C-alpha positions in Angstrom: 0.2 0.4 -0.2 1.2 3.6 -0.5 1.4 5.8 2.2 -1.1 7.9 3.7 -1.5 11.3 5.3 -2.9 12.0 8.2 -6.5 12.8 8.4 -7.9 15.9 9.4 -9.0 16.0 13.1 -12.8 15.0 14.2 -13.3 18.4 15.4 -12.1 20.2 12.3 -14.2 18.0 10.3 -17.3 18.8 12.6 -16.8 22.4 12.2 -16.8 21.8 8.5 -19.5 19.4 8.4 -22.2 19.7 11.2 -23.0 16.1 12.7 -27.1 16.8 11.9 -26.6 17.0 8.2 -26.7 13.4 7.9 -26.1 13.6 4.1 -22.6 14.7 5.0 -21.8 11.5 6.4 -21.1 9.1 3.8 -22.2 6.2 5.7 -25.3 3.9 6.0 -26.4 1.1 7.4 -26.5 -2.3 5.8 -27.0 -6.0 6.5 -23.5 -7.6 6.0 -22.6 -11.3 6.2 -26.6 -11.6 8.2 -25.5 -9.1 10.5 -26.2 -5.1 10.8 -23.7 -3.2 10.1 -22.2 0.1 8.2 -20.7 0.7 4.8 -19.4 3.8 3.0 -22.1 4.7 0.3 -19.4 6.7 -2.3 -15.7 7.0 -2.5 -13.6 9.1 -0.1 -10.1 10.8 -0.8 -7.3 10.2 1.2 -4.5 11.7 -0.8 -3.3 10.3 -2.2 -5.2 7.4 -1.7 -8.9 6.4 -2.9 -11.0 4.1 -0.7 -13.7 3.1 -2.5 -15.2 0.8 0.0 -15.7 0.0 3.6 -18.0 -2.1 5.5 -18.0 -3.1 8.8 -20.4 -5.4 11.3 -22.1 -4.7 14.4 -21.5 -7.2 16.6 -24.0 -8.1 19.9 -26.9 -6.3 18.8 -30.0 -8.4 19.6 -33.1 -8.5 17.0 -35.6 -6.5 16.6 -33.6 -3.5 16.2 -35.1 0.5 16.0 -33.3 1.9 12.6 -35.2 4.9 13.1 -32.2 6.4 14.5 -30.1 5.8 11.3 -26.1 5.8 11.2 -26.0 8.2 14.2 -27.7 5.8 16.5 -24.8 3.0 15.7 -21.7 4.5 14.6 -20.3 5.3 18.2 -20.2 1.0 18.8 -17.3 -0.6 18.5 -17.8 -2.6 14.9 -15.5 -5.2 13.6 -14.5 -4.5 10.2 -15.3 -6.7 7.1 -13.8 -5.1 4.2 -12.2 -2.4 2.8 -10.9 -1.5 -0.8 -8.3 1.2 -1.7 -7.3 2.5 -5.1 -4.6 4.8 -5.9 -3.6 6.8 -9.4 -0.1 6.5 -10.2 -0.4 10.4 -11.1 -1.8 11.3 -7.8 0.9 9.5 -6.0 3.8 10.8 -8.2 2.8 14.1 -7.0 1.8 13.1 -3.5 5.9 12.5 -3.1 7.2 14.9 -5.8 8.5 17.6 -3.3 9.9 15.1 -0.8 12.3 14.0 -3.5 13.1 17.3 -5.2 16.5 17.3 -4.2 17.7 13.7 -3.9 19.7 13.2 -6.6 20.8 17.2 -7.0 18.6 20.2 -7.4 15.5 19.5 -9.4 15.5 15.8 -8.9 12.3 14.3 -11.2 10.2 11.2 -9.9 8.6 9.2 -12.3 6.2 6.2 -11.1 4.7 3.8 -13.4 2.3 0.7 -13.0 3.5 -3.1 -12.6 1.9 -6.2 -12.6 3.3 -7.1 -8.9 3.8 -2.9 -7.8 5.2 0.0 -9.0 8.1 0.9 -11.1 10.0 4.3 -9.4 12.6 6.3 -11.1 14.6 9.1 -10.5 16.5 11.3 -12.5 18.6 14.6 -11.3 21.9 16.7 -12.2 23.7 13.7 -10.8 22.1 11.0 -12.4 19.1 8.8 -12.5 18.1 5.5 -10.5 15.1 3.1 -11.1 13.6 0.2 -9.1 10.9 -1.7 -8.5 8.5 -1.8 -5.5 7.0 -4.9 -5.6 3.9 -5.3 -3.5 4.2 -8.7 -1.1 1.4 -8.5 1.5 1.4 -10.5 4.4 -1.9 -11.2 5.8 -3.3 -7.9 7.1 0.4 -6.2 6.5 1.1 -4.5 4.0 4.7 -5.1 2.5 6.7 -4.2 -0.2 10.3 -5.4 -1.2 12.8 -3.6 -3.6 13.6 -5.3 -6.8 15.9 -5.1 -9.9 17.4 -1.6 -8.4 20.0 0.1 -10.8 21.5 3.4 -11.6 23.6 5.4 -14.1 25.8 8.4 -13.6 25.7 7.8 -10.0 29.0 6.7 -7.4 27.8 3.7 -5.3 25.5 0.3 -6.0 22.2 1.0 -7.0 20.5 -0.8 -3.8 21.7 1.8 -1.7 20.5 4.8 -3.4 17.0 2.9 -3.6 16.7 2.2 0.3 18.1 5.7 1.0 15.3 7.0 -1.6 12.6 5.1 0.5 14.0 6.3 3.9 13.6 10.0 2.3 10.1 9.4 1.5 7.9 7.1 3.8 6.3 8.2 6.6 7.5 6.6 10.0 4.3 4.6 10.0 6.4 2.6 7.7 9.3 0.4 9.0 12.3 -0.7 6.8 14.3 -3.7 7.1 17.1 -4.3 4.8 15.1 -4.2 1.4 11.6 -4.7 2.9 9.4 -1.9 3.7 6.2 -2.6 6.1 2.9 -1.1 7.1 1.6 -3.1 10.0 -1.9 -3.7 10.4 -2.6 -1.6 7.0 -6.6 -1.9 7.3 -6.2 -0.5 11.1 -4.7 2.3 9.8 -6.9 3.2 7.1 -10.1 3.0 9.4 -8.3 5.3 11.9 -7.9 8.0 9.3 -11.4 7.4 7.8 -13.7 6.6 10.3 -13.4 9.2 13.5 -13.4 11.6 11.1 -16.7 11.3 10.4 -17.8 10.5 13.9 -17.6 6.7 14.0 -15.6 4.5 16.1 -12.5 2.8 14.7 -13.4 -1.4 14.3 -11.7 -3.9 15.3 -9.4 -5.0 11.8 -7.7 -8.2 13.2 -9.1 -10.7 10.8 -9.0 -9.0 7.4 -6.4 -10.1 4.9 -5.0 -8.6 1.6 -5.8 -10.0 -1.3 -4.4 -9.8 -4.9 -3.5 -6.4 -6.5 -5.3 -5.2 -9.6 -4.5 -3.3 -12.1 -6.5 -0.4 -14.5 -4.6 1.4 -16.5 -3.2 4.3 -14.5 -4.7 3.1 -11.4 -3.6 0.2 -9.0 -6.5 -1.1 -6.5 -6.5 -3.6 -3.6 -8.9 -5.3 -1.1 -8.6 -6.4 2.2 -11.5 -8.6 3.4 -12.5 -11.3 6.3 -13.0 -14.3 3.8 -9.3 -14.3 2.3 -6.9 -16.5 3.5 -3.0 -15.9 3.1 -2.9 -13.0 0.0 -1.2 -15.0 -3.4 2.2 -13.9 -4.4 3.6 -14.0 -7.9 6.6 -15.6 -9.0 9.0 -12.1 -9.1 7.7 -11.3 -5.6 8.2 -14.8 -3.8 11.8 -14.5 -5.0 11.9 -10.9 -3.8 10.3 -11.8 -0.2 12.7 -15.0 -0.2 15.9 -12.7 -1.2 15.2 -10.3 1.2 15.4 -13.2 4.3 18.5 -13.9 3.3 20.6 -10.5 3.4 18.6 -8.1 5.8 21.4 -7.0 7.3 23.8 -6.3 4.6 21.3 -4.4 2.8 20.9 -1.9 5.8 24.8 -2.3 5.8 24.4 -0.7 1.9 21.6 1.7 2.7 24.3 3.1 5.2 27.1 3.4 2.8 29.3 0.8 4.5 30.1 -1.3 1.5 32.3 -3.5 3.2 30.1 -4.7 5.6 27.6 -5.2 3.1 30.1 -7.4 0.8 30.7 -9.4 3.6 26.9 -10.2 4.3 26.1 -11.2 0.7 29.2 -13.2 0.8 27.7 -15.1 3.7 24.5 -15.8 1.9 26.0 -16.9 -1.1 27.2 -19.6 1.1 24.0 -20.6 1.9 22.4 -20.2 -1.5 25.3 -21.1 -3.9 25.5 -19.5 -7.1 22.6 -16.9 -6.5 22.5 -14.5 -9.9 21.3 -11.7 -7.5 23.7 -12.0 -4.7 26.4 -12.6 -7.2 25.5 -9.4 -9.0 25.2 -7.7 -5.7 28.7 -8.6 -4.6 30.2 -7.5 -8.1 28.4 -4.1 -8.2 29.9 -3.5 -4.7 33.7 -4.3 -6.5 32.9 -2.0 -9.5 32.4 0.8 -7.1 35.2 -0.5 -5.1 38.7 -0.3 -7.8 40.7 -2.6 -8.8 38.5 -5.5 -8.6 37.1 -5.8 -12.1 39.1 -9.8 -12.1 37.5 -10.6 -8.9 33.7 -9.3 -9.8 33.9 -10.7 -13.5 35.0 -14.0 -12.0 32.3 -14.6 -9.5 29.5 -13.3 -11.8 30.9 -15.7 -14.4 29.7 -18.4 -11.8 26.1 -17.6 -11.5 25.0 -15.9 -15.3 26.3 -14.3 -18.6 28.4 -11.4 -17.8 27.0 -9.4 -20.2 23.2 -9.9 -18.3 24.5 -8.7 -15.1 23.3 -4.8 -16.1 24.6 -1.9 -17.1 27.5 -1.4 -14.4 29.4 -4.6 -15.5 30.5 -2.3 -18.7 33.0 -0.2 -16.7 34.3 -3.2 -15.3 34.9 -4.6 -18.7 36.0 -1.4 -20.1 38.6 -1.3 -16.9 39.9 -5.0 -18.1 40.4 -3.6 -21.3 37.2 -5.3 -23.1 35.3 -2.7 -24.8 33.6 -5.0 -26.8 32.0 -6.8 -24.0 31.3 -4.0 -22.3 29.2 -2.4 -25.3 27.1 -5.6 -25.5 26.3 -5.5 -21.7 25.0 -2.0 -22.2 23.3 -3.1 -25.6 21.5 -6.1 -23.3 20.7 -3.7 -20.5 19.6 -1.3 -22.6 17.2 -3.7 -24.3 15.5 -4.4 -20.8 15.7 -0.7 -19.3 11.9 0.5 -19.3 12.9 4.3 -17.5 14.0 6.3 -20.7 16.6 8.9 -18.6 18.4 6.1 -17.4 18.2 4.4 -20.9 19.5 7.7 -21.9 22.5 7.5 -19.9 23.1 4.2 -20.8 23.5 5.3 -24.3 25.6 8.0 -23.3 27.7 5.8 -21.8 28.2 3.6 -24.7 29.1 6.5 -26.9 32.2 6.6 -24.6 33.2 3.8 -25.2 32.6 4.0 -29.5 36.2 4.5 -31.4 34.7 6.7 -33.8 32.8 10.3 -34.4 29.8 8.3 -36.4 29.6 5.9 -33.9 29.2 8.3 -30.9 26.7 10.3 -32.5 24.6 7.3 -33.4 24.9 6.3 -29.7 23.5 9.9 -28.6 21.4 10.4 -31.0 19.4 7.4 -29.4 19.9 8.7 -26.0 18.4 12.0 -26.9 15.5 10.1 -28.7 15.1 8.2 -25.5 14.5 11.1 -23.4 14.2 14.5 -25.5 13.6 16.8 -22.2 16.5 15.4 -20.7 19.5 18.1 -20.8 22.3 16.0 -19.5 22.6 13.9 -22.7 21.7 16.8 -25.1 24.8 18.5 -23.7 26.7 15.3 -24.5 25.4 15.6 -28.1 26.5 19.0 -28.4 29.6 19.2 -27.0 30.3 15.8 -29.7 28.6 18.0 -32.6 30.8 20.8 -32.0 33.8 18.2 -31.4 33.1 17.3 -35.4 32.5 21.0 -36.8 29.1 20.1 -36.8 27.7 23.7 -36.1 24.4 23.9 -37.1 22.7 21.1 -35.5 25.0 21.8 -32.2 23.0 25.2 -32.8 19.6 23.6 -32.9 20.6 21.3 -29.5 21.4 24.7 -28.0 18.8 26.4 -28.8 16.5 23.5 -27.5 18.4 23.8 -24.4 18.0 27.5 -23.9 14.1 26.8 -24.5 14.0 24.3 -22.2 15.3 25.8 -19.6 13.1 27.9 -17.0 13.6 31.8 -16.1 15.8 34.4 -17.1 18.7 33.3 -14.4 18.6 29.3 -15.7 18.9 30.4 -19.4 21.8 32.7 -18.6 23.4 30.1 -17.4 22.6 27.5 -20.5 23.8 30.5 -22.7 27.0 30.9 -21.0 27.9 27.4 -20.7 26.9 26.7 -24.9 29.3 29.9 -25.4 32.0 28.2 -23.0 32.1 25.0 -25.2 32.4 27.1 -28.6 34.9 29.1 -27.7 36.9 26.0 -26.3 36.4 24.4 -30.0 37.7 28.4 -31.1 34.2 29.0 -32.7 34.5 32.8 -31.9 31.3 33.9 -33.9 29.7 31.5 -32.4 30.8 31.7 -28.9 30.4 35.4 -29.1 26.7 35.4 -30.2 25.9 33.2 -27.2 27.8 35.3 -24.7 25.3 37.9 -25.9 22.4 36.3 -25.7 23.8 35.0 -22.2 23.7 38.9 -21.5 20.0 39.8 -22.6 18.8 37.8 -19.3 21.4 39.0 -17.0 22.6 42.2 -18.5 25.4 43.4 -16.1 27.0 39.6 -15.8 30.8 40.2 -15.5 31.3 36.4 -16.9 29.2 36.9 -19.9 30.9 40.5 -20.6 34.0 39.3 -20.3 33.2 36.4 -22.4 32.3 38.5 -25.4 35.5 40.7 -24.7 37.7 37.4 -25.4 35.5 36.6 -28.9 36.1 40.0 -30.1 39.5 40.3 -29.5 40.1 36.6 -31.0 38.3 38.2 -34.1 40.3 41.4 -34.0 37.7 44.1 -32.5 40.2 45.4 -30.4 38.6 48.4 -29.3 35.4 47.2 -28.1 37.0 43.8 -26.4 38.9 46.5 -24.7 35.8 48.6 -23.3 33.9 45.4 -22.8 36.6 43.6 -20.5 37.0 46.9 -18.3 33.0 46.7 -18.1 33.3 43.2 -16.9 36.4 44.4 -14.2 34.2 47.1 -13.0 30.9 45.4 -12.7 33.1 42.5 -10.7 34.6 45.0 -8.5 30.7 46.5 -7.6 29.9 42.8 -6.4 32.6 42.5 -4.1 34.6 39.8 -6.3 36.7 41.0 -8.6 36.8 38.6 -11.7 40.5 37.8 -11.7 40.3 35.8 -15.6 39.2 39.2 -17.0 41.5 41.1 -15.2 44.4 38.7 -16.6 42.7 38.9 -20.0 42.3 42.5 -20.0 46.1 42.9 -19.4 47.0 40.9 -22.2 44.8 42.5 -24.3 47.0 46.0 -23.2 50.3 44.3 -23.7 49.9 42.5 -26.7 47.3 44.4 -29.1 47.8 48.0 -27.3 51.7 47.4 -26.3 50.9 49.1 -23.2 53.6 47.2 -20.8 53.1 49.4 -17.6 49.3 49.5 -17.8 49.5 46.1 -18.3 51.7 45.2 -15.3 49.3 47.3 -13.4 46.0 45.4 -14.3 47.8 42.1 -13.4 49.5 43.0 -10.4 45.4 43.7 -9.3 44.7 39.9 -9.6 44.4 38.3 -6.3 46.8 35.4 -4.9 43.7 33.2 -4.4 42.7 33.4 -8.5 42.7 30.3 -10.2 45.4 32.4 -12.8 47.2 33.6 -9.6 50.7 31.7 -10.9 50.0 33.0 -15.1 49.6 36.8 -13.4 52.8 36.5 -11.4 54.7 35.1 -14.5 53.2 37.5 -16.7 54.1 40.4 -14.6 58.1 39.3 -14.2 58.4 38.9 -17.6 56.6 42.4 -18.6 58.3 44.4 -16.1 61.7 42.9 -17.4 61.0 43.8 -20.7 60.5 47.9 -19.3 63.8 47.5 -17.6 62.5 46.8 -14.0 64.9 43.7 -13.3 64.2 44.1 -9.9 60.8 44.1 -9.6 60.7 41.4 -12.1 62.7 39.4 -9.7 60.1 40.0 -6.8 57.6 38.9 -9.4 59.0 35.8 -10.2 59.5 34.9 -6.4 56.0 35.8 -6.1 55.4 33.2 -8.5 57.3 30.7 -6.8 55.6 31.3 -3.6 52.3 30.8 -5.3 53.1 27.8 -6.8 54.8 26.2 -3.3 51.7 27.3 -1.7 49.4 25.4 -4.1 50.8 22.0 -3.8 52.9 22.2 -7.0 49.8 21.2 -9.4 48.5 23.3 -12.8 51.0 25.6 -13.0 53.4 25.3 -16.5 56.8 24.6 -15.8 58.0 27.0 -18.1 57.2 29.6 -16.1 59.8 28.7 -13.4 62.2 28.0 -16.2 62.0 32.2 -17.5 62.2 32.8 -14.0 65.6 31.0 -13.6 66.7 32.5 -16.9 66.4 36.1 -15.6 67.9 35.5 -12.1 71.0 33.8 -14.0 71.5 36.0 -17.3 70.0 39.3 -15.9 70.9 39.2 -11.8 73.6 36.8 -12.0 72.0 35.0 -9.0 72.7 31.5 -9.4 71.1 30.4 -5.5 67.8 32.2 -6.8 67.7 30.6 -10.1 68.3 27.1 -8.5 65.3 27.7 -6.5 63.1 28.4 -9.4 64.4 25.1 -11.3 63.6 23.3 -7.9 59.9 24.0 -7.8 59.9 23.5 -11.9 61.2 20.1 -11.1 58.2 19.0 -9.0 56.1 20.6 -11.5 57.8 18.4 -14.4 59.5 15.8 -12.9 60.1 13.8 -16.2 61.0 17.1 -18.4 64.2 16.2 -19.5 65.3 20.3 -20.0 64.0 21.0 -16.7 67.1 18.3 -15.3 69.9 19.8 -17.7 68.7 23.4 -16.2 69.0 22.2 -12.9 72.2 20.2 -13.1 74.1 23.0 -14.9 73.0 25.6 -12.1 73.5 23.3 -9.2 76.7 22.6 -11.0 77.6 26.5 -11.1 76.6 26.6 -7.8 79.3 24.1 -6.7 81.8 25.2 -9.0 81.5 28.8 -7.4 81.9 27.5 -3.7 84.8 24.9 -4.4 86.6 28.8 -5.9 85.4 30.2 -2.8 87.2 27.9 -0.8 90.3 27.9 -3.0 90.6 31.6 -2.6 90.1 32.3 -6.2 88.3 34.8 -7.9 84.6 34.3 -9.1 84.4 33.1 -12.8 82.8 35.7 -14.5 80.3 34.6 -17.4 79.1 36.6 -20.5 75.5 36.9 -20.5 75.0 35.6 -24.2 76.9 32.6 -23.2 74.9 31.5 -20.4 71.7 30.0 -21.5 71.4 27.0 -20.1 68.0 27.5 -17.5 66.1 29.2 -20.4 67.1 26.6 -23.1 64.0 25.9 -25.1 61.8 27.4 -22.2 58.7 28.4 -24.1 
């Protein structure tokens, strides 16, 4: 049974529907099972459910019975529930839970539900990826029991079952109790009666004798009855298998829901000892190994004992790709796609298929399939747009970009889409298209510094220096007004001043404004040193290069070209004649590029020069004076 919301308090109902208004009470007297009873005479909504049938008997009455008082004379007697029927529309159920799940897989998570013969299919898609699983209805006498089955994910870092169980923990109210992959609502009929009857002034009846019947499916609606005449409820083949498996792995499932993959793996391995070569258990262990790293061989070996490896699911493609078998990996994805019902998850699998393809035509075919399965899914359309740009298919890439812009909601989201499209074109050196999309971004947020600077870069690449300068200056000013200076715009403005306008002093002044915390701080310090040296400020250049070295050391020796430090060392040797400072620069350069032979040779030459100078000093000999034109070891091939 789906979860229930609390019904309005009896006092609230009484205020809205006076007790003397019998027409407002959906109950009437009836004879049931040879005894006087009470039944509903119309459907009652209990969002997201609809109670279409309810009848109870009133034991202990002696005939003849005065019926002139109607339902009001009997509804305060404690009856015995004989039958209740509830129905739920899938669309209403989805709306009921959509808000509680709107951030489960990132901002804007979308929940989808669909009816199955034995339960409900659940799908979630968000910016992080997609999740789908089956929630099989496996009633146990009067308890509503559900079992999670066939959980699968794409784009998420972790086993699918863990995400499915955490999704249920997030969505379901406290009346539902989860143990492992089983979710249970005990005494479901009692919960229904307690929600419905007190609200119309009737006592909650005893509901211990009613059992669930079979689940019935009518188009978009699921319906089930509880009746005192029903025996133990029947279970379909898939539900029976799911119940048996759930009993083996309850503790392991709880561990995987809590993120303890090693404990979960131990539990599944122990279960395999009791149920050898169980396909689902083998799959669970292999999926954990797939997300643990460096376990491809062990995972695939375990799967091979239980089922064909390509039938294990989409996750096995990563294991096969890790082993270097791309053909089998694409085969595994193809078979998973044949069985997949949830469109966003299938689209992500097609996108993964495209990553495994070797040719551009194969990648485009796979991405076309991905977009066809989920046309409104932005993630796969972005992937196709990037691939089209890479293949120089500009017209079709623009069509994808326009679709993404149209699908975005509100000025802010459309601005972000335009910025991302513009950046993709800029990365491919398509300045004309990039500039147009930066202009579109400025339509939605006119003062955005990033869009202004992006448009300036596109114009500068096309030779429009005057307008580019004005836009860079505007981007810097607007970012300063917002309290966080745009360091990228500032650095690019300095490059424009130096290269196009030949104003090195002003370029130095601009690049000096770049804060040390900026991503391009090391580049800014290098440019400052280079330009100061070009205008003859040798001491200032040495200070700038020293700040460059400090920036690299503080950042952990990553993301900076070694040639920056090579140039700094060349300046110290040739201009300042300071081998000690040059050696420090080259030591940092070796940390940045430990396998670069040029850096190693320059470092050895400088170290030899320092050693030679130390020996001469100990012997009291004069220092060796070298001509600047002959000393080029540190700057050799530095660019």
